Every structure is written in C-alpha cells, then in structure tokens.
All heavy atoms as an XYZ file, in Angstrom:
894
protein
N     105.321    -48.354     57.716
C     105.104    -49.536     56.951
C     104.234    -49.156     55.822
O     103.215    -48.521     55.860
C     104.453    -50.477     57.771
C     104.128    -51.874     57.117
S     103.549    -53.000     58.331
C     102.075    -53.721     57.392
N     104.561    -49.571     54.593
C     103.881    -49.285     53.395
C     102.730    -50.320     53.146
O     102.460    -51.184     54.105
N     102.194    -50.162     51.999
C     101.048    -51.083     51.690
C     101.640    -52.448     51.415
O     102.739    -52.728     51.125
C     100.394    -50.643     50.467
N     100.837    -53.559     51.833
C     101.147    -54.740     51.564
C     101.218    -55.262     50.154
O     100.336    -54.685     49.316
C     100.247    -55.826     52.254
C     100.166    -55.824     53.782
C      99.081    -56.541     54.366
C     101.480    -56.217     54.446
N     102.092    -56.147     49.623
C     102.077    -56.630     48.393
C     100.892    -57.548     48.226
O     100.496    -58.305     49.053
C     103.326    -57.446     48.183
C     104.058    -57.348     49.390
C     103.247    -56.584     50.435
N     100.186    -57.373     47.060
C      98.861    -58.153     46.932
C      99.162    -59.092     45.728
O      99.602    -58.640     44.720
C      97.721    -57.267     46.637
C      96.438    -58.026     46.352
C      97.549    -56.275     47.725
N      98.852    -60.358     45.925
C      98.932    -61.386     44.778
C      97.602    -61.888     44.504
O      96.742    -61.988     45.418
C      99.837    -62.435     45.317
C     101.265    -62.062     45.714
C     101.630    -62.000     47.039
C     102.292    -61.597     44.691
C     102.982    -61.590     47.398
C     103.505    -61.117     45.112
C     103.830    -61.168     46.400
N      97.539    -62.430     43.267
C      96.181    -63.117     42.855
C      96.241    -64.480     43.463
O      97.306    -65.042     43.795
C      96.118    -63.200     41.383
C      95.671    -61.802     40.773
C      95.308    -61.903     39.357
N      94.238    -62.850     39.023
C      92.967    -62.577     38.907
N      92.536    -61.396     39.270
N      92.107    -63.516     38.677
N      95.041    -65.010     43.664
C      94.923    -66.346     44.128
C      95.735    -67.437     43.388
O      95.774    -67.373     42.197
C      93.498    -66.740     44.076
C      92.905    -67.653     45.095
C      92.669    -68.968     44.897
C      92.702    -67.514     46.497
N      92.284    -69.727     46.045
C      92.299    -68.715     47.032
C      92.810    -66.387     47.252
C      91.879    -68.778     48.352
C      92.355    -66.433     48.608
C      91.905    -67.729     49.148
N      96.474    -68.216     44.055
C      97.339    -69.330     43.513
C      98.624    -68.722     42.888
O      99.323    -69.443     42.213
C      96.532    -70.194     42.617
C      95.511    -70.914     43.145
C      94.794    -71.889     42.236
N      93.621    -72.465     42.728
C      93.661    -73.670     43.435
N      94.721    -74.243     43.741
N      92.540    -74.093     43.901
N      98.787    -67.420     42.916
C     100.125    -66.917     42.286
C     101.007    -66.172     43.304
O     101.861    -65.364     42.943
C      99.717    -65.862     41.210
C      99.079    -66.487     40.039
C      97.674    -66.451     39.794
C      99.827    -67.175     39.080
C      97.055    -66.981     38.732
C      99.266    -67.703     38.051
C      97.904    -67.710     37.880
O      97.277    -68.267     36.768
N     100.902    -66.678     44.562
C     102.004    -66.166     45.499
C     103.426    -66.873     45.268
O     103.436    -67.937     44.861
C     101.523    -66.502     46.883
N     104.448    -65.941     45.322
C     105.747    -66.571     45.162
C     106.193    -67.536     46.173
O     105.583    -67.488     47.356
C     106.645    -65.321     45.224
C     105.906    -64.257     45.861
C     104.416    -64.616     45.684
N     107.041    -68.301     46.074
C     107.699    -69.176     47.183
C     108.185    -68.392     48.325
O     108.637    -67.246     48.065
C     108.787    -70.014     46.605
C     108.288    -71.131     45.545
O     107.040    -71.397     45.533
O     109.085    -71.617     44.704
N     108.189    -68.991     49.321
C     108.568    -68.272     50.658
C     107.550    -67.659     51.447
O     107.803    -67.163     52.516
N     106.269    -67.715     50.962
C     105.110    -67.130     51.673
C     104.149    -68.264     51.960
O     104.001    -69.238     51.243
C     104.417    -66.024     50.739
C     105.228    -64.720     50.669
C     105.808    -64.485     49.540
C     105.174    -63.869     51.721
C     106.503    -63.292     49.445
C     105.902    -62.639     51.572
C     106.564    -62.327     50.412
O     107.219    -61.201     50.340
N     103.419    -68.209     53.077
C     102.443    -69.227     53.436
C     101.341    -68.644     54.347
O     101.663    -67.695     55.104
C     103.183    -70.361     54.044
N     100.204    -69.172     54.223
C      99.167    -68.889     55.224
C      99.363    -69.463     56.557
O     100.257    -70.345     56.667
C      97.779    -69.276     54.591
O      97.725    -70.752     54.570
C      97.506    -68.592     53.338
N      98.568    -69.142     57.531
C      98.623    -69.706     58.882
C      98.456    -71.224     58.698
O      99.181    -72.108     59.345
C      97.694    -69.176     59.768
C      97.978    -67.866     60.429
C      96.885    -67.436     61.350
N      97.252    -66.231     61.917
C      97.964    -65.908     63.059
N      98.335    -66.951     63.876
N      98.213    -64.750     63.530
N      97.534    -71.641     57.942
C      97.195    -73.139     57.909
C      98.374    -73.855     57.215
O      98.693    -74.888     57.489
C      95.941    -73.340     56.998
C      94.677    -73.083     57.881
C      93.477    -73.496     57.045
N      92.356    -73.275     57.849
C      91.078    -73.669     57.535
N      90.838    -74.295     56.295
N      90.112    -73.381     58.309
N      98.931    -73.181     56.161
C     100.133    -73.785     55.460
C     101.185    -73.875     56.406
O     101.965    -74.920     56.371
C     100.344    -73.036     54.230
C      99.381    -73.186     53.064
C      99.595    -72.214     51.958
O     100.208    -71.254     52.092
N      99.046    -72.468     50.783
N     101.521    -72.831     57.291
C     102.530    -72.926     58.114
C     102.349    -74.065     59.135
O     103.225    -74.690     59.538
C     102.583    -71.606     58.901
C     103.337    -70.434     58.217
C     103.296    -69.085     58.981
C     104.747    -70.604     57.770
N     101.096    -74.163     59.638
C     100.745    -75.185     60.719
C     100.946    -76.557     60.081
O     101.436    -77.511     60.806
C      99.384    -74.982     61.168
C      98.876    -75.846     62.334
C      99.817    -75.565     63.501
N      99.361    -76.473     64.566
C      99.460    -76.104     65.823
N      99.978    -74.898     66.262
N      99.124    -77.011     66.725
N     100.596    -76.796     58.858
C     100.867    -77.991     58.200
C     102.312    -78.511     58.073
O     102.726    -79.554     58.067
C     100.296    -78.092     56.803
N     103.213    -77.339     58.071
C     104.568    -77.639     58.104
C     105.242    -77.696     59.428
O     106.401    -77.831     59.747
C     105.399    -76.479     57.258
C     104.975    -76.437     55.850
C     105.659    -75.170     55.075
O     106.702    -74.732     55.546
N     104.825    -74.688     54.218
N     104.382    -77.627     60.542
C     104.846    -77.611     61.830
C     105.453    -76.231     62.268
O     106.271    -76.202     63.265
N     104.951    -75.216     61.778
C     105.447    -73.778     62.033
C     104.308    -72.903     62.430
O     103.119    -73.228     62.280
C     105.990    -73.192     60.695
C     107.294    -74.027     60.202
C     107.691    -73.365     58.922
C     108.452    -73.929     61.160
N     104.658    -71.838     63.007
C     103.722    -70.705     63.397
C     104.295    -69.363     62.924
O     105.523    -69.239     62.824
C     103.398    -70.776     64.932
C     104.777    -70.498     65.675
C     104.421    -70.685     67.213
N     105.735    -70.749     67.897
C     106.280    -69.752     68.629
N     105.705    -68.540     68.536
N     107.404    -69.851     69.239
N     103.494    -68.459     62.854
C     104.158    -67.020     62.452
C     105.158    -66.508     63.467
O     106.140    -65.856     63.023
C     102.800    -66.026     62.341
C     101.631    -67.017     62.079
C     102.047    -68.269     62.811
N     104.999    -66.789     64.712
C     106.038    -66.341     65.677
C     106.145    -64.888     65.787
O     107.205    -64.429     66.040
N     105.030    -64.164     65.908
C     105.099    -62.776     66.087
C     105.321    -61.855     64.903
O     105.227    -60.592     65.084
N     105.629    -62.447     63.759
C     105.881    -61.598     62.671
C     104.693    -60.927     62.114
O     103.520    -61.400     62.284
C     106.536    -62.306     61.584
C     105.775    -63.486     60.847
C     106.347    -64.109     59.784
O     106.695    -63.506     58.686
N     106.654    -65.367     59.840
N     104.796    -59.763     61.493
C     103.645    -58.971     60.857
C     103.277    -59.834     59.561
O     104.096    -60.498     58.915
C     103.898    -57.618     60.593
C     104.116    -56.771     61.930
O     103.406    -57.135     62.940
O     104.816    -55.890     61.778
N     102.074    -59.447     59.085
C     101.625    -60.066     57.852
C     102.581    -59.514     56.794
O     102.911    -58.319     56.715
C     100.174    -59.555     57.622
C      99.768    -59.979     56.149
C      99.228    -60.253     58.615
N     103.050    -60.302     55.846
C     104.063    -59.937     54.873
C     103.403    -59.599     53.429
O     103.929    -58.823     52.744
C     105.065    -60.999     54.624
N     102.271    -60.248     53.242
C     101.554    -60.046     51.936
C     100.171    -60.549     52.033
O      99.767    -61.116     53.055
C     102.229    -60.771     50.749
N      99.342    -60.390     50.955
C      98.049    -60.913     50.956
C      97.658    -61.393     49.634
O      98.183    -60.965     48.616
C      97.146    -59.924     51.502
C      96.654    -58.792     50.611
C      95.673    -57.792     51.264
O      95.629    -57.657     52.404
N      94.875    -57.261     50.558
N      96.779    -62.566     49.719
C      96.107    -63.009     48.437
C      94.772    -62.448     48.280
O      94.149    -62.280     49.259
C      96.152    -64.553     48.534
C      97.413    -65.365     48.479
C      97.089    -66.795     48.684
C      98.139    -65.202     47.137
N      94.439    -62.249     47.028
C      92.984    -61.847     46.822
C      92.454    -62.742     45.723
O      93.035    -62.855     44.722
C      92.948    -60.346     46.381
C      93.157    -59.483     47.525
C      92.825    -58.020     47.181
O      92.502    -57.709     45.988
O      92.918    -57.115     48.029
N      91.263    -63.170     46.028
C      90.450    -64.041     45.094
C      89.275    -63.333     44.705
O      88.339    -63.135     45.504
C      90.165    -65.412     45.638
C      89.403    -66.239     44.774
C      89.132    -67.597     45.384
N      88.266    -68.443     44.597
C      87.697    -69.469     45.057
N      87.826    -69.975     46.274
N      87.041    -70.312     44.098
N      89.179    -62.837     43.488
C      87.885    -62.113     43.052
C      86.744    -62.973     43.130
O      86.772    -64.154     42.939
C      88.334    -61.657     41.731
C      89.370    -62.388     41.171
C      90.091    -63.012     42.354
N      85.576    -62.240     43.483
C      84.236    -62.906     43.484
C      83.209    -62.066     42.920
O      83.488    -60.789     42.756
C      83.763    -63.109     44.968
C      84.628    -64.050     45.748
C      84.071    -64.373     47.115
N      84.001    -63.139     47.903
C      83.368    -63.193     49.111
N      82.867    -64.357     49.585
N      83.301    -62.252     49.905
N      82.248    -62.603     42.247
C      81.181    -61.893     41.593
C      80.274    -61.201     42.595
O      79.834    -61.837     43.474
C      80.392    -62.767     40.700
C      81.118    -63.382     39.562
C      80.301    -64.310     38.845
N      81.081    -65.034     37.818
C      80.603    -65.678     36.669
N      79.231    -65.612     36.620
N      81.367    -66.302     35.852
N      79.954    -59.944     42.337
C      79.089    -59.190     43.202
C      79.411    -59.045     44.622
O      78.508    -58.523     45.414
C      77.693    -59.870     43.154
C      77.009    -59.883     41.701
C      75.594    -60.388     41.759
N      75.284    -61.106     40.559
C      75.349    -62.384     40.428
N      75.589    -63.199     41.486
N      75.051    -63.009     39.252
N      80.637    -59.431     45.058
C      81.060    -59.242     46.454
C      82.496    -58.797     46.429
O      83.249    -59.007     45.338
C      80.808    -60.407     47.234
C      79.319    -60.839     47.393
C      79.103    -61.779     48.469
N      79.632    -63.144     48.077
C      79.474    -64.094     48.898
N      78.859    -64.130     50.003
N      79.990    -65.379     48.516
N      82.947    -58.402     47.537
C      84.384    -58.168     47.654
C      85.294    -59.334     47.521
O      84.717    -60.469     47.643
N      86.589    -59.279     47.271
C      87.396    -60.364     47.109
C      87.640    -61.122     48.406
O      87.649    -60.473     49.521
C      88.677    -59.727     46.660
C      88.738    -58.380     47.161
C      87.247    -57.870     47.103
N      87.825    -62.347     48.358
C      88.360    -63.138     49.381
C      89.765    -62.847     49.660
O      90.562    -62.670     48.668
C      88.194    -64.709     49.184
C      86.898    -65.298     49.235
C      86.900    -66.764     48.785
C      86.234    -65.185     50.512
N      90.113    -62.680     50.935
C      91.580    -62.178     51.342
C      92.205    -63.206     52.201
O      91.489    -63.776     53.169
C      91.550    -60.906     51.985
C      92.938    -60.431     52.435
C      90.929    -59.779     50.970
N      93.476    -63.609     51.897
C      94.177    -64.536     52.693
C      95.536    -63.757     53.030
O      96.161    -63.357     52.126
C      94.400    -65.875     52.140
N      95.893    -63.814     54.345
C      97.003    -63.125     54.693
C      98.332    -64.179     54.678
O      98.196    -65.351     54.993
C      96.990    -62.532     56.218
C      95.989    -61.473     56.087
C      94.801    -61.671     56.890
C      96.239    -60.296     55.498
C      93.801    -60.736     56.887
C      95.157    -59.333     55.518
C      94.025    -59.420     56.161
O      93.085    -58.535     56.312
N      99.347    -63.690     54.168
C     100.640    -64.490     53.958
C     101.693    -64.034     55.015
O     101.871    -62.816     55.256
C     101.164    -64.394     52.575
C     100.175    -64.841     51.542
C     100.664    -64.518     50.125
C      99.930    -66.384     51.616
N     102.408    -65.064     55.446
C     103.605    -64.800     56.251
C     104.887    -65.417     55.713
O     104.841    -66.299     54.850
C     103.386    -65.556     57.651
C     102.190    -65.001     58.416
C     101.005    -65.544     58.282
C     102.232    -63.892     59.171
C      99.707    -65.035     58.823
C     101.138    -63.366     59.841
C      99.997    -64.046     59.746
O      98.858    -63.527     60.200
N     106.017    -64.785     56.013
C     107.263    -65.389     55.496
C     107.582    -66.673     56.160
O     107.681    -66.644     57.297
C     108.413    -64.302     55.611
C     108.148    -63.102     54.671
C     109.250    -62.060     54.810
N     110.582    -62.640     54.987
C     111.569    -61.918     55.246
N     111.479    -60.575     55.278
N     112.709    -62.520     55.273
N     107.922    -67.617     55.414
C     108.256    -68.874     55.923
C     109.668    -68.876     56.602
O     109.809    -69.500     57.699
C     108.330    -69.984     54.860
C     108.669    -71.356     55.316
C     106.990    -70.187     54.196
N     110.553    -68.136     56.086
C     111.883    -68.024     56.706
C     111.932    -67.519     58.124
O     112.783    -67.723     58.852
C     112.941    -67.326     55.782
C     112.567    -65.924     55.511
O     111.350    -65.580     55.480
O     113.460    -65.177     55.069
N     110.905    -66.571     58.401
C     110.849    -66.015     59.664
C     109.890    -66.780     60.630
O     109.875    -66.477     61.832
C     110.252    -64.544     59.675
C     111.205    -63.640     58.807
C     110.465    -62.295     58.653
C     112.502    -63.365     59.442
N     109.344    -67.837     60.173
C     108.313    -68.695     60.962
C     109.196    -69.440     62.034
O     110.304    -69.780     61.867
C     107.556    -69.600     60.154
N     108.594    -69.761     63.204
C     109.078    -70.486     64.287
C     108.407    -71.805     64.403
O     107.262    -71.850     63.969
C     109.098    -69.712     65.567
C     109.829    -68.357     65.543
C     109.696    -67.601     66.804
C     110.444    -66.316     66.702
N     110.418    -65.521     67.894
N     109.146    -72.854     65.033
C     108.466    -74.111     65.192
C     107.142    -73.898     66.139
O     107.309    -73.144     67.035
C     109.551    -74.944     65.694
C     110.778    -74.165     65.749
C     110.513    -72.818     65.411
N     106.201    -74.812     65.933
C     105.132    -74.902     66.934
C     105.614    -75.312     68.215
O     106.428    -76.202     68.306
C     104.036    -75.849     66.412
C     102.960    -76.113     67.372
C     103.631    -75.366     64.943
N     105.162    -74.661     69.244
C     105.483    -75.011     70.697
C     105.081    -76.423     70.921
O     103.740    -76.803     70.537
C     104.902    -74.032     71.630
C     105.565    -72.615     71.580
C     104.955    -71.823     72.646
N     105.370    -70.451     72.356
C     104.516    -69.436     72.123
N     103.213    -69.560     71.931
N     105.038    -68.224     72.036
N     105.703    -77.327     71.639
C     105.249    -78.585     71.904
C     104.198    -78.638     72.903
O     104.121    -77.721     73.750
C     106.483    -79.406     72.382
C     107.433    -78.288     72.948
C     107.160    -77.055     72.038
N     103.322    -79.647     72.846
C     102.141    -79.854     73.776
C     102.627    -80.324     75.053
O     103.272    -81.483     75.039
C     101.170    -80.810     73.246
C      99.830    -80.844     74.024
S      98.894    -79.355     74.333
C      98.174    -79.262     72.773
N     102.705    -79.665     76.195
C     103.186    -80.135     77.454
C     101.947    -80.783     78.212
O     100.770    -80.580     77.844
C     103.668    -79.010     78.332
O     102.562    -78.101     78.662
C     104.806    -78.237     77.695
N     102.288    -81.645     79.264
C     101.042    -82.278     79.980
C     100.185    -81.215     80.614
O      98.971    -81.371     80.673
C     101.873    -83.091     81.024
C     103.190    -83.328     80.425
C     103.480    -82.159     79.705
N     100.751    -80.132     81.063
C      99.893    -79.105     81.667
C      98.990    -78.478     80.636
O      97.814    -78.238     80.892
C     100.759    -77.991     82.380
N      99.448    -78.174     79.380
C      98.673    -77.580     78.413
C      97.605    -78.572     77.937
O      96.508    -78.267     77.677
C      99.510    -77.178     77.169
C     100.416    -75.939     77.515
C     101.209    -75.481     76.367
N     100.335    -75.076     75.167
C     100.843    -75.071     73.909
N     101.950    -75.459     73.563
N      99.997    -74.595     72.975
N      97.930    -79.803     77.827
C      97.029    -80.831     77.414
C      95.987    -81.043     78.481
O      94.733    -81.054     78.040
C      97.642    -82.246     77.313
C      96.866    -83.286     76.653
C      97.582    -84.633     76.487
N      99.058    -84.591     75.910
C      99.153    -84.388     74.593
N      98.020    -84.298     73.719
N     100.329    -84.314     74.072
N      96.155    -80.830     79.845
C      95.196    -80.860     80.700
C      94.422    -79.745     80.778
O      93.060    -79.882     80.814
C      95.775    -80.979     82.124
N      94.870    -78.543     80.513
C      94.072    -77.298     80.385
C      93.100    -77.370     79.240
O      92.016    -77.014     79.318
C      95.001    -76.131     80.330
N      93.645    -77.945     78.136
C      92.756    -78.065     76.941
C      91.684    -79.059     77.184
O      90.461    -78.735     76.791
C      93.582    -78.366     75.762
C      92.929    -78.417     74.380
C      92.522    -77.028     74.021
C      93.937    -78.927     73.305
N      91.950    -80.091     77.772
C      90.843    -81.160     78.106
C      89.819    -80.504     79.095
O      88.621    -80.729     78.870
C      91.495    -82.355     78.737
N      90.282    -79.719     80.014
C      89.435    -79.155     80.937
C      88.492    -78.050     80.195
O      87.218    -78.017     80.590
C      90.114    -78.416     82.071
C      89.360    -77.858     83.243
C      90.155    -77.247     84.297
C      89.298    -76.664     85.363
N      90.134    -76.070     86.427
N      89.034    -77.266     79.317
C      88.302    -76.235     78.548
C      87.205    -77.007     77.700
O      86.104    -76.479     77.566
C      89.254    -75.414     77.802
N      87.599    -78.026     77.072
C      86.710    -78.703     76.217
C      85.654    -79.386     76.949
O      84.416    -79.484     76.415
C      87.416    -79.789     75.428
C      88.337    -79.072     74.135
O      87.924    -78.084     73.691
N      89.256    -79.690     73.816
N      85.909    -79.946     78.201
C      84.918    -80.520     79.046
C      83.851    -79.453     79.454
O      82.655    -79.634     79.511
C      85.489    -81.245     80.214
N      84.250    -78.243     79.730
C      83.462    -77.178     80.069
C      82.499    -76.720     78.969
O      81.386    -76.359     79.240
C      84.216    -75.871     80.630
N      82.945    -76.921     77.691
C      82.072    -76.512     76.620
C      80.919    -77.593     76.450
O      79.994    -77.305     75.634
C      82.981    -76.478     75.282
C      83.855    -75.249     75.349
C      84.869    -75.232     74.074
N      83.889    -74.994     72.910
C      84.305    -75.279     71.745
N      85.477    -76.016     71.482
N      83.617    -75.105     70.747
N      81.176    -78.817     76.963
C      80.199    -79.824     76.890
C      79.079    -79.826     78.047
O      78.091    -80.494     77.951
C      80.753    -81.174     76.782
C      81.620    -81.518     75.514
C      82.069    -82.919     75.450
N      82.580    -83.318     76.686
C      83.945    -83.407     76.892
N      84.757    -83.077     75.976
N      84.418    -83.859     77.965
N      79.392    -79.045     79.099
C      78.565    -79.024     80.192
C      77.394    -78.081     80.077
O      77.541    -76.856     79.855
C      79.387    -78.657     81.496
C      78.817    -78.828     82.831
C      78.616    -80.307     83.096
C      79.664    -78.149     83.881
N      76.238    -78.637     80.298
C      74.974    -77.799     80.073
C      74.772    -76.936     81.316
O      74.790    -77.496     82.358
C      73.734    -78.735     79.897
S      72.154    -77.798     79.863
N      74.728    -75.567     81.242
C      74.644    -74.835     82.357
C      73.249    -74.830     83.111
O      73.133    -74.550     84.252
C      74.795    -73.329     81.837
C      74.459    -73.503     80.504
C      74.847    -74.882     79.853
N      72.196    -75.446     82.433
C      70.934    -75.562     83.059
C      70.792    -76.773     83.933
O      70.279    -76.714     85.090
C      69.868    -75.611     81.998
N      71.236    -77.866     83.379
C      71.051    -79.085     84.150
C      72.389    -79.694     84.749
O      72.335    -80.726     85.444
C      70.394    -80.184     83.321
S      71.292    -80.652     81.993
N      73.510    -79.050     84.365
C      74.887    -79.361     84.924
C      75.176    -80.796     84.475
O      75.954    -81.450     85.118
C      74.867    -79.263     86.324
C      74.496    -77.828     86.968
C      75.320    -76.704     86.385
N      76.757    -76.800     86.778
C      77.646    -76.073     86.205
N      77.383    -75.198     85.267
N      78.872    -76.262     86.607
N      74.768    -81.303     83.302
C      75.125    -82.655     82.940
C      76.069    -82.550     81.650
O      75.866    -81.499     80.900
C      73.865    -83.485     82.492
C      73.167    -84.015     83.617
C      72.165    -84.948     83.222
N      71.057    -84.179     82.700
C      69.761    -84.698     82.486
N      69.512    -85.935     82.733
N      68.823    -83.901     81.965
N      76.933    -83.506     81.399
C      77.689    -83.578     80.245
C      76.893    -83.899     79.065
O      76.294    -85.090     79.052
C      78.861    -84.552     80.449
C      79.861    -84.554     79.224
O      79.579    -84.043     78.262
O      80.900    -85.056     79.489
N      76.695    -83.099     78.150
C      75.835    -83.262     76.955
C      76.397    -84.427     76.009
O      75.735    -84.959     75.119
C      75.518    -82.069     76.271
N      77.734    -84.561     76.075
C      78.390    -85.507     75.023
C      78.667    -84.721     73.686
O      79.263    -85.369     72.929
N      78.432    -83.501     73.746
C      78.817    -82.693     72.539
C      79.057    -81.284     72.911
O      78.553    -80.862     74.018
C      77.621    -82.842     71.388
C      76.292    -82.418     71.988
C      75.877    -81.120     72.036
C      75.427    -83.386     72.436
C      74.628    -80.764     72.603
C      74.163    -83.041     73.037
C      73.859    -81.789     73.002
O      72.490    -81.437     73.425
N      79.607    -80.448     72.125
C      79.798    -79.092     72.379
C      78.446    -78.367     72.328
O      77.783    -78.485     71.423
C      80.833    -78.325     71.451
C      80.856    -77.000     71.764
C      82.223    -79.071     71.591
N      78.145    -77.660     73.449
C      76.802    -76.963     73.571
C      76.856    -75.815     72.524
O      77.690    -75.072     72.547
C      76.604    -76.313     74.978
C      76.675    -77.490     76.053
C      75.339    -75.521     75.163
C      75.681    -78.409     76.148
N      75.747    -75.717     71.658
C      75.694    -74.657     70.706
C      75.622    -73.272     71.481
O      74.713    -73.166     72.385
C      74.385    -74.972     69.896
C      74.086    -76.451     70.311
C      74.650    -76.671     71.581
N      76.342    -72.297     71.044
C      76.273    -70.944     71.657
C      74.932    -70.444     71.301
O      74.503    -69.531     72.027
C      77.470    -70.133     71.231
O      77.484    -70.006     69.782
C      78.848    -70.663     71.711
N      74.391    -70.723     70.175
C      73.049    -70.139     69.768
C      72.020    -70.544     70.791
O      71.077    -69.805     70.926
C      72.690    -70.542     68.375
O      72.630    -71.898     68.293
N      72.140    -71.715     71.386
C      71.073    -72.195     72.434
C      71.439    -71.846     73.856
O      70.632    -71.463     74.548
C      70.908    -73.669     72.308
C      70.419    -74.162     70.888
C      70.294    -75.751     71.189
C      69.001    -73.659     70.615
N      72.668    -71.856     74.038
C      73.190    -71.581     75.510
C      72.956    -72.610     76.527
O      73.553    -72.717     77.587
N      72.264    -73.658     76.129
C      72.010    -74.913     76.886
C      72.067    -76.088     75.917
O      72.052    -76.073     74.720
C      70.726    -74.860     77.640
O      69.700    -74.861     76.713
C      70.533    -73.595     78.595
N      71.910    -77.322     76.576
C      71.840    -78.446     75.818
C      70.553    -78.487     75.072
O      69.538    -77.897     75.432
N      70.487    -79.322     74.001
C      69.320    -79.424     73.179
C      68.085    -79.939     74.015
O      66.983    -79.296     73.942
C      69.519    -80.311     72.016
C      68.235    -80.583     71.136
C      70.532    -79.628     71.069
N      68.222    -80.884     74.918
C      67.079    -81.296     75.704
C      66.539    -80.239     76.577
O      65.331    -80.102     76.913
C      67.480    -82.456     76.512
C      68.608    -83.028     75.747
C      69.281    -81.883     75.028
N      67.475    -79.320     77.168
C      66.990    -78.252     78.042
C      66.443    -77.101     77.230
O      65.496    -76.401     77.647
C      68.231    -77.739     78.827
S      68.708    -78.951     80.098
N      66.928    -76.907     76.015
C      66.472    -75.792     75.212
C      65.118    -76.157     74.588
O      64.200    -75.354     74.476
C      67.355    -75.479     74.028
N      64.775    -77.383     74.247
C      63.647    -77.851     73.690
C      62.992    -79.048     74.424
O      63.138    -80.191     74.047
C      63.758    -78.306     72.132
C      64.327    -77.188     71.249
C      65.712    -77.156     70.883
C      63.598    -76.097     70.913
C      66.183    -76.141     70.111
C      64.063    -75.039     70.077
C      65.387    -75.095     69.700
O      65.898    -74.173     68.953
N      62.506    -78.797     75.614
C      61.912    -79.996     76.433
C      60.868    -80.612     75.681
O      60.023    -79.957     74.997
C      61.481    -79.346     77.740
C      61.368    -77.857     77.463
C      62.279    -77.558     76.305
N      60.720    -81.845     75.944
C      59.637    -82.707     75.246
C      58.277    -82.427     75.960
O      58.143    -82.529     77.137
C      59.906    -84.220     75.380
C      59.029    -85.048     74.532
O      58.150    -84.655     73.913
O      59.190    -86.288     74.854
N      57.351    -81.924     75.155
C      56.013    -81.565     75.814
C      55.235    -82.749     76.348
O      54.390    -82.598     77.204
C      55.203    -80.908     74.697
C      55.948    -81.345     73.424
C      57.353    -81.681     73.725
N      55.607    -83.927     75.891
C      54.963    -85.185     76.335
C      55.605    -85.824     77.457
O      55.268    -86.950     77.932
C      54.781    -86.171     75.134
C      53.983    -85.601     74.062
N      52.769    -85.210     74.023
C      54.388    -85.190     72.689
C      52.314    -84.728     72.864
N      53.388    -84.715     72.155
N      56.603    -85.193     78.004
C      57.412    -85.925     79.123
C      58.397    -86.879     78.662
O      58.554    -87.158     77.458
N      59.037    -87.545     79.469
C      60.012    -88.489     79.107
C      59.479    -89.739     78.536
O      60.229    -90.472     77.935
C      60.788    -88.799     80.547
C      59.797    -88.528     81.569
C      58.984    -87.341     80.948
N      58.196    -89.968     78.652
C      57.596    -91.225     78.020
C      57.577    -91.103     76.549
O      57.499    -92.153     75.864
C      56.199    -91.459     78.513
C      56.144    -91.729     80.097
C      55.924    -90.378     80.751
O      55.386    -89.443     80.237
O      56.633    -90.254     81.843
N      57.566    -89.786     75.999
C      57.430    -89.686     74.476
C      56.079    -89.531     74.059
O      55.148    -89.069     74.866
N      55.659    -89.735     72.893
C      54.404    -89.440     72.296
C      53.451    -90.419     72.797
O      53.787    -91.630     73.210
C      54.517    -89.616     70.728
O      53.320    -89.391     70.205
N      52.193    -89.871     72.820
C      51.020    -90.789     73.369
C      50.305    -91.406     72.201
O      49.142    -91.865     72.541
C      50.019    -89.993     74.263
O      49.645    -88.886     73.555
C      50.808    -89.565     75.544
N      50.747    -91.292     71.046
C      49.988    -91.806     69.758
C      49.967    -93.283     69.779
O      50.827    -94.067     69.987
C      50.575    -91.273     68.564
C      50.401    -89.754     68.316
C      51.167    -89.311     67.034
C      48.924    -89.382     68.266
C-alpha cells in the first residue's frame, strides 16, 4: 500500500467522508481502510489530521436491537455507579476522581453543612 493522498482542509473531492460525516448519512466505514486524509495547518504545531473513507464502499449502520439497547443501558448505568458508596450518582463518574464527587470530597462539616 502506498502513501495516502493528502488534501487540504475543505478541499477533499466528492466521494470521501470522515467517520462523522458517514454517520450523519446513516453509514459506517464497514471495514475499509482509510482512503485519504485531510490536513489543516496550524501555527507552531503539527497539522490537524482527519481520515477520509470512500462513501461508495461504506455500509449502512447496523440497527439497534433490543439486546444491544439493553447492554448499552446497563453499561451507562455502571458508569454512574459510585464504587465507594455503591449509589447511583445521577451523572457519569469522572475517571479522574474514580468515585462520585461527594465521596471524593467529603464535607468536613458533616451533612449539616457550615456552622457559620
């Protein structure tokens, strides 16, 4: 396989799309290799790169089945469960903390709050 064709930002020919653009059209790459790349120059840093796929080789997005929907709901619920207190935090637990915010930063004044 030779080098990928490189296009400047916003100058890709028709027939190519990024993953997000494919998804917006209800498509997925479907196992195909990257066909080209876009480069957007930046000052003092390397260029931003976006990979392009051929639209004619893209396949339709697989439909969401009840089993996949249930598995996704279970996985998202696990991301909300605080490992320290085992309660549903109501939000996705930040990986930087590893626990819910109340467990990571307990209130030094207790549950009553400030004594001022």
